[in-house]
Structures are given as C-alpha cells and as structure tokens.
N, C-alpha and C positions, 0 to 999 in steps of 0.2 A: 377462354376463362383461366385469368392468373389463379395463383392459390391464393392469393387473400381474398379476392371476391369470391371462391366457390368457398371456403372456410365461413365469410361473412354471411352468405345465402344460408348456408347449413346453421350456423347457430342462431340464425334469425327465425327460420322455418321449427326448427326445435322450440325457441321460447315462445312462439306463436302458438304453436300446439300446446305448448304449457299452459299459458294464458287462458286458450279457450276451453281445454277440458280441465280447468280449473275453474270455469266462472259458475257452472253449477254448484259445487264443493260449497264457494264462497257464498253465494246467495243464499242457500241453506244455513251455512252456519251464521252468517249474519241476523237472518231470523231467529233461528235457535239463542245466538247470544242474547237478543232482547228478550226471550223468554225466558232464559235463566237469570238474569239481569232481577227479573222480577219474581223469583225463587221457585221457577216451576221447569222443571227438567224433562222436555217433551220427546222419549224415545219413539213417537211416533210420527218422527219427522219422515222417515225413510216412508211410511204409508203415505205421506204428505207427497212427497216428490213422486213416489209411484203412480197416484191418483191423479195430482197435477200433469203428468205426463201422458197417461191416457187421455184425460179433458181435452188436450191440449192437441193431441191429433186429431181425434174427434174433430175440434172445434177448426181446426186448421183446413180440414180435409172439406168442411160446410163453408165456413166463413171466413177462409185466409190466415193469415199469420196471425193477424192482430185478435180475431175471433180467438185462435188458439191458445195466445198468452193471456187472454182474460179469462177464459173457461179453465184453465190449467190453475191461475189463481184461485178462482174462485173455488175449485175442487179442493185445493190446499186448506184455503179459510174453513171450508165445511166440514173436512175432517178434523182439522183442529177445534174446530167449534164444538164437535162431539168430542173429544178428549176433553177440552176444559170444562164441558159442563161436567163431566163425571167428576174429575180431579181437585176443581175449584169450588163448585158446588156441592157436589156428593159427595165429597171429600176422600174418594178412593185411590188407593197407592199407584202415586205416580207410576211407577217402575212397571208394575204389572198391567195398568191401564194402557199406557203408550207399547207397551210389547203387544198386548192382545189388538191394539188399533191397528197395527203395523201388519200383523198377521191377516187379520179380519180384510183390509186392504187388496193384501196381496191375492188373497183367495176371489175376493168381490172384482179385481180388475183382469184376473186371469179368466174370470167365468166369462163378464162381460165382452173382453176379446174376443174370446171362442163363439159366443153368439153372434157378435157382428159380421166377425170375417170368417167364422168357420176353423173346426178345429185343426185343419192345416196351417192356418194362420197365413196367408201368402204376403209376400212382401207389399206393403204399404206407399203408396204413392204421396207425400205431404210435403205441401211447398215451406219453404224454408228460409230464413233470414240471409240474405247475402251479405258478403263483408262490407264493411262501409269505410274506404280510406277517410282518415281526416286530411285535409288540405295540407301541402307543405311538410305537415309534422311525418306522414307516411312513407316520405323519401329518406329520412335519417337513415343512416347505415344500424343493421342487427335491431336494432329497438324499434324501428319505424313499422316493419311486419308485425312485430311482436304485440306492440302496443297501440297501433294507430292504424291497422287493418283488420278492426273486429268486427264483428256484427254488433249491431244495436245494442242487443241484452248486456252484451261484458261489458260496454260503456256504462251501462246503467248500473251494473253489479258494481264497477269501480265506484261511481259517482255516489252509491249508497253510503259509503264507507264515511266520507266527511261529513253527508248527512245525520247518519246514525250517531258519528262522534258528537254532532254539536246537541242532537236533540237529549242524548244520554248526558250530558256533561255541562250544557249551557242553558238547560231550561229545567222551569220548575217541574215540567212534566216528568223528564227523566230523573229530577231527584226524588220524585216519588217513587218512580219505579226502581231505583236503587234503594232506596230506604226499605219499600216494600221487599225487595229480595234479601235484605241483612234481617230484619225480624217485622214480621207481620203486625206483631202487636202493639210494637212501638207505633209503627206506620198508622193502624188503627188508632189508637191516642191521639196521634198527631191529625187525625180528621183525615184521612187518605183513606178512600176506599176501597179496602186492598184487593176484594173479589171480583168487582170489575174493572178494576185496573189490569188484574193477573188475566183475567178473561179473555179481555182486549187487547194485551199484549200477546197471547198465546195465540189469538185470532190472525193476528199480524204476522207472526213468526211463521203459522201455516201458508200465510200469503206468499211468502218469502219460499216456504219449499216448494208449495205449487207453481212458483213461477221458475224455481230451479228446476224441476222436472219438464217443465214447457222449454226450457233452454235447453237441455239433454235432447228433446226431441228436433225442436223448430232452429235451432243453432248448430247442431253436432250431427247426429246421426241420419236424421231425416226419415224416421220412422219408429215403429213401436213394436215391443217385444214384451212379451211377461217378464218380472221381474227384472226389467232392464237397468232398474238403478242400482243393482250390486251391491247393495251396502252402503253408496253413499252418503245414505242419511247418517249411520252410524260414525262414519270418518266424520262427515259433518261435527257431531257431536265432540269427537275427538280433536277436531280443529277448535272448538270453542275452547277447550283444556287447554292446551297448548298456547293458545293465542292469549290465555289470562284473562279472558271474558272482557277485554279491549277490542276495539274495532280495527285499530290498526294492528293488533297483535293476529285479530284473525285472519286479516287481509295477506301478512307474511304468511301466517302457517297455511292458507288456502293455497298459495301459489307455490310452497314446496311441495305441498302435494300433488299440484299440477305437473310440477316436473317428475316426480316418482313417475306419476301414468304416462307422462311422454317419453320416458326413459323406457318403459316396458315398450312401447310400440316401437321406437329406434332399435333396442335390442332385438325385437323380433325382426327388423327389417334387416338387420345385419346378417339374418341367416344362418345364426351360432348355431353349435351341435351341441343344443342345453335343450328340454322340455320346454316350451313355450308356457307351460302353466306354473313354472319357476317365475317367469316375467310378470305374469298376471299378479303375483303376489307381493309385489315390489310396494302399492299402495298401503294395503294392509300390514305388513311387516315394519312399513314406516308409523304406521299409527301405532301397531305396539310399541315399538321403540321410543316413540315420541311420548306417549302416554307413563311409560315405564320412567322415563329420566324425567317429567313432571313431577311425579309423583312426591308428596312435601315440599316442592318448592312453589307452588302457586296456592294461592286461598282463594276458593269457590266463596261467590256470596252465601253467608251464613245461614240463611234461611232456605237453602236451595233443598227442595225434594220434601220439604215439611208440609 
C-alpha cells in the first residue's frame, strides 16, 4: 500500500468517525434550535436523549431496529411534553424545569435499567443499523467513506437540515415560530396561538432528541448504559448557540464537535503517555471555548427563555 493510499484511508476513516459520532449531536441540536426559535430553551434535551436511548434499546430488542427508532422518538416527545406542559402552560421557570426533568430522567432510566436487566447490568445484545453505501458516491476518495458509507439515520440527520431551513424561512409556519421567539406578545396580537405553537415545537424538538438517543444506541454503540449520553444534550445546546440558531450553522458546529470527539479516539489509539481522561475532555473544552468566543457576537431570539 502506497503512502498516499494509506493517508487517504486514514483521513477517510477519521472523517467517517467524526460524521458518525456527530450525528446524535446534529439531531439533538436541530430539535433544540427549533424549540429555541419559538422562545423556549429546553435544558431537558439531555434527559430526552437518555430516555430515547433506553426506549430504543428496549424497543429494538423486542421489535427490531425500526421499533427502537419509533419508541426512542416517542419517549423523547413524551419527556418534552411534560417539560412543555410545565413551562408553556404552567409558566414554570424554564431553566429550573429543564434541569429537574434531566435529573429525573437520569434516575428513572437508571432504575428502569437495573429493574429490567439486574444490578450487574450485563452487556446487551441490540440489533443495529448497518452502514448503507450510496451507489457510485461511496467510492469517492476520502469523502466517500466519510459521507456516503453511513447508517441510514445519519442520512436522515443531514436531510433534516435543508428541510428545517425551508420550514423556518420559507413557510408561514416558520414565520410564526420565529415571530413567537422574538416576541410572544406581538405574535399573539397578530393572531398566532403562541402557547399551542410553543408546546408543539417543544414536542417536535423532544422527538429529535429522542431520535438522537436512539441513534447513539442503534447506529453507534449497540448497547445501553446508565448516563450514556454523558452531557451530549448540553453540548447540543452549545451547538445551537455556536450555530447562531440557523440550520446550516448547527450542521457546521455539530461536525466540529464530531471532529473533536473523533480526535479523542485517535489520540487514545496512538497510545500517548497521557492520561486518557484528558482526551475525554476535548469536546467539553471545545464547547467552553466556543461559547466564550461567541458571547457578545451572536443574538439569540429576543424572547428566548422569557
């Protein structure tokens, strides 16, 4: 094998890993972006991802991978519905409620997992999505393995970006969402039913988060473990800020975090004489640096969190 061929395979494999691990972040961030565009910040996205992950694992074991996908989305939507009922209808503080939802789901999924599989938590055998090469395109050098030899859920995540952009910026519904996020009072004066719209968009965002958790289980690790989302929901919120509440920006930021996560795997594989915990910090350090650099340079929807 020539040096050029070996380098191409290495880079292609690295990019493929970055895209794959970035897919759950992209899905969760896309849903959170829609929610925040309507003026609601959902810190419960981490809990929705975790609930979706457990539900997808149980569903896949009983009904196959598509059953796992459906149950994962339903779980995320149910968790988001509970959050939305409190913050949109009962007007509970969004930050406190989102945090409480996440902590509650962490405890609930842990208890359900131990009750179902025992305290020892044996390794689960869960069916997963195989890679689906796109004819002709998957043979392209470097980009072929990275973009066109991925599980089906990755293609869905990328397809959701132009669809979301079109819905937000080219439809009356999207205009209503953006107007509600800027000023719910003005939107109500214009005849928009803001509470129903915010609740609906919040549930849709929860569905994306549940699908992100399902992707983590069914297209990556093939098992479930307690707290396996490991803060990815909070990183998704950071991605929304870094992406300036725009679908294309969210896509770029998600891929950036995917690269950071893939780098930690690469560094660990190189066997460097450095504690592996330092490599595990990479995505979270990147989140802090990105948010610090974004402060004062981006403008959130004016009604966000109010």
